[in-house]
N, C-alpha and C positions, 0 to 999 in steps of 0.2 A: 444703238437708241435704248435710249432707257424704257422700262416700264413702270407707271404706277399705279396703286389700287387702292382706293382712297375712298374713306366712308364717314358720315356723320353719324355716330352714337344717340341714339335718342334720350339723352342723360333724364330728363323732367322725368319719364315716365318709370325711373331707375330709381326710388328715395325709402332711406331707410326701411330694410324688414330684420325685422326679430326674430328668434327663437326662442321659444321658453320652455317646453319640454318634451320630451320625446321619447314611446318606449313600444317595446312588442309585449302579446301577452296570448298564451292558448288559453281561453277561458274554460274555467271550471262550468258543466254544465247548470243554466239558467242564473250564472253569473248575471247581475245587472248592475248598475250604476243608475243614480238620481234616486226621484227629480232634484235639480240641480243646475247653477248656472255657470257658464264661463265667463272669465274676463276678455279671453282671444279667441279664436279661430282656432278651432281645435277639429282635424280632419283622422277618420281613421279608413285605413282600406283592407279592405277585408280580404284575406288570402284563401283562405277556406271558412267552410262552415256557414252558418245560419244564423238569422236571429231578428228580433224587432227593436226599432226605433221609435221612438211617441217624440215629440220634437209641437212645439208651440210656436202656431205661422201667425204673420203679420197681425189677425185678427183677435189674438189672441186664444185661440181654439186650437185643442191638442189634435194632431193627426199623428197614425200611425204607417210607417212604412214597414217591410218586409227588407231584408236587406240581405242578401247571399253573397256566395264568392264571387271575387272579382268585380264586385260592388266596393262602394264608399259612403259613408254620410260625414256632411261638413256641419259642424255645430258653431252658431255665432252668436260672439261676445251675447251679453246678457238676455240667451233663449232658454227657456225651461225646457231641457230635457231627461226624458230617462231611454235609457237603451237596454237590452235584456238577450244575453244568449241563447240560442235554443235548449232547450235540457237533451235533447238528444244529440243533434251535431252540433254544437258551442263551437261559437265564431275562433278560429285562429285569427288576429290582429296587428296593425301598424298603427303608430300614431304619430303626429307633430302638433305641438302647439304653437301656434306663431301671428307674428300681428306684422303690421304697417300701415304709410301712409297708402296707398294704392290699392292694399288687399281688397277690399269690398269690390272696387268695380274689376278687380281680375278675375275675382272670381263668378262675377256677373256676366262676365267673356266667355266664364265656361259652363253658363248659364246654373250655376248656381247660386240660393239666394234664401235666405229664412223659409219662404213659400215654396220651395225644390231644392233639398238639403241631399239629395240623392246621386252620389256619383256613378253613374252609367260610364263603361270605355263605349268609344267607338271603332278606337283601334288599339287589337289588344297586344300591337308589341311593344305600342308605345305606352301603353299601360302598366308593360311591364316593366320597362325603364325605370317608369314613376315609381313602384315596387322597390326595384332596384335603389333606385336614392334613398328611400324612406329606410330600408333596410341597412344602406350604407351609415347614415346619418347615426342610426340607433345603434350598431356596432361601433364606432368610433367616437365615442363621447370623448374622448382626453385629448381630439383633435381641436388644433387652434380655434377659437368664434372664427373668424374669416374663411377658412375653410369648408365649418359646417356651414356659416351663411351659402357659401360658395353653393354644396350642393344642396340646399332650399331652394336658391334661384333654379337649380336643374328640375327638381321638383316639383317645382311651381310652372316651369316650363313643361315638363312630361303630360302635366296633368291638364294646360290648357291644349295642348297638341292634340292629346287623345279623348277629348271629353266629346260626348255623345253629342253636346249643339253649343258647342262655340259659334259665337258672334265674331261679325268683324267690327273690330275698333271703330266708333266714328269719329272722323276728326275732331280737331281741338276746337273749341267754342268760347265765346266772352266767358262761361261760367271757370271753363280750366284754367284760362287766366287770371282769374280772381283766385282760385283753389292753391294754384302754380305761388303767387304773389304774396299770400297768408303765410304758406307753408316757409317758402326765402326769409320771411321775416320771424317767424318763429326760428325757425335754424340757428338767426346769426343774433337773436337774441334771446335764449330761452333763459339765459342766465340771469339775466334782468328781471326787475316784476314790472310786466307786462300785463295786461289787461285784454281782456278780449274785444275792449272797447277801441285800444291803438290798433289792434289788428287791424278792424274792419276801418277805422280813419285812413290806416298805409292802405288801403286799398281802396279808398275812397267810395265805400258804403256805409248802409244807416247796419246798426251791431242788428236786427230782426234781420232782414235779407239776408247779411251776410253769416248769419247761424244757420238761416234756412238752407241756402246753398251748400253750405259747407259738409253740413250733417248729411245731408243728400245726397253728395258727393263723396266722402270720406267715411260715411258708416257712423259718426262720432258728432258730439256737439264739437264746436272750438277750444271749451273748456275741456273736456275729454282727452281732444287730441295733446291737448298741450301738456296736461299733469303725464300722460302715456311719454310721450316724445321726453319729456325731461327725467322721469323714471328708467326711461331706456337710456338714457347716457350718466344717470346714476347708479345704475345697472354694471354698466360698463368701468366705470372707475373705482367701482368695488372691487369687481372682478381681477382686474388688472393693474391696480395699482396699491399700495399701502397707505394715501392719503388718509386722516379720520374723519370722521363721520361727517362731524360739524362742517369741514372746509368741501367735504363734498356734495351737502348740501348746499353749502353756498355757492360752491359752482355749477348748480340748475335751478338759482333762484330760490332758494329759503333759508335765507337769513338764519331763521328761525328752528334748532334741530329738532324738538320735538315736533312741529310741523310738519315736518322733512320726512322723520322716524315715520308717523302716521301717514302721510302719502305714501312713500312706498310701498308701505304693507297691506293698504288697501288694494292693489296694484299684484304685488308680488305675494304677497298671503304671509311674510315672513318681516321682520323687522331688518332694519338694514344689516344689524351684527352678524342675525344668523346665518343672513342670507351669504353676506362673504364667507364666514365659514366656511358655507356648505359650496361653496361655487368660487371661492377665487384661486386665481393660477400664479403659481407662485413667482414674488417675484424674486428677480435675479440682478 
């Protein structure tokens, strides 16, 4: 008699996640960065040493956090932060910068938000796995994009499981349904000249309410998300194909090449041609 193991994978919870940059550093004494704001989520895991994070909270107040070995800190998009390594026992840390449709909600499951940016491990063995995944990505920069994204998901999994504040995921709500419908619409129509009104109308909502619930769930306005999604797709084409810049812009909803170049530079901080030169995978 045959045996069958069957499971339905909850794919709606795993929508595009992008990796932007990563690295490792043994800091010099009193090494500092900032004040500055990032465009994406940036996580530092402290391997050794100690230091100080100064981060702006949701009320616009600067809060200081002491971060030591075995802890980490998350920088959130558009959050103004400064971080400073100790003058006697400076940090050694690894970092990953990433973004995606469900990142904000996922980090909240680990108890991380703009008012609580410090990671503290509840389970040291799983924290070790998380660190190993970060260092694997750092040391395999020439691996294929899909390979690195796979390890990014393993990092996220270990981050959640090792967190000191892991929360139980709530069941689906009507808001979740609307957000899922909006994301599906963007995935299928991002190459067209769509507007936020189009997306809200597709969901059967007025623009104001749609914008409110989208921002609360995703952490970006619908317009910011649409631009970010288009630029992620553009980066894939720049990296993996030899299509002309104008054709790539048109393929992601920008028939005007100048407008595309400006939008791409706002997200990746470099014009498309320069970004391709530095990141392209040779086309066979």
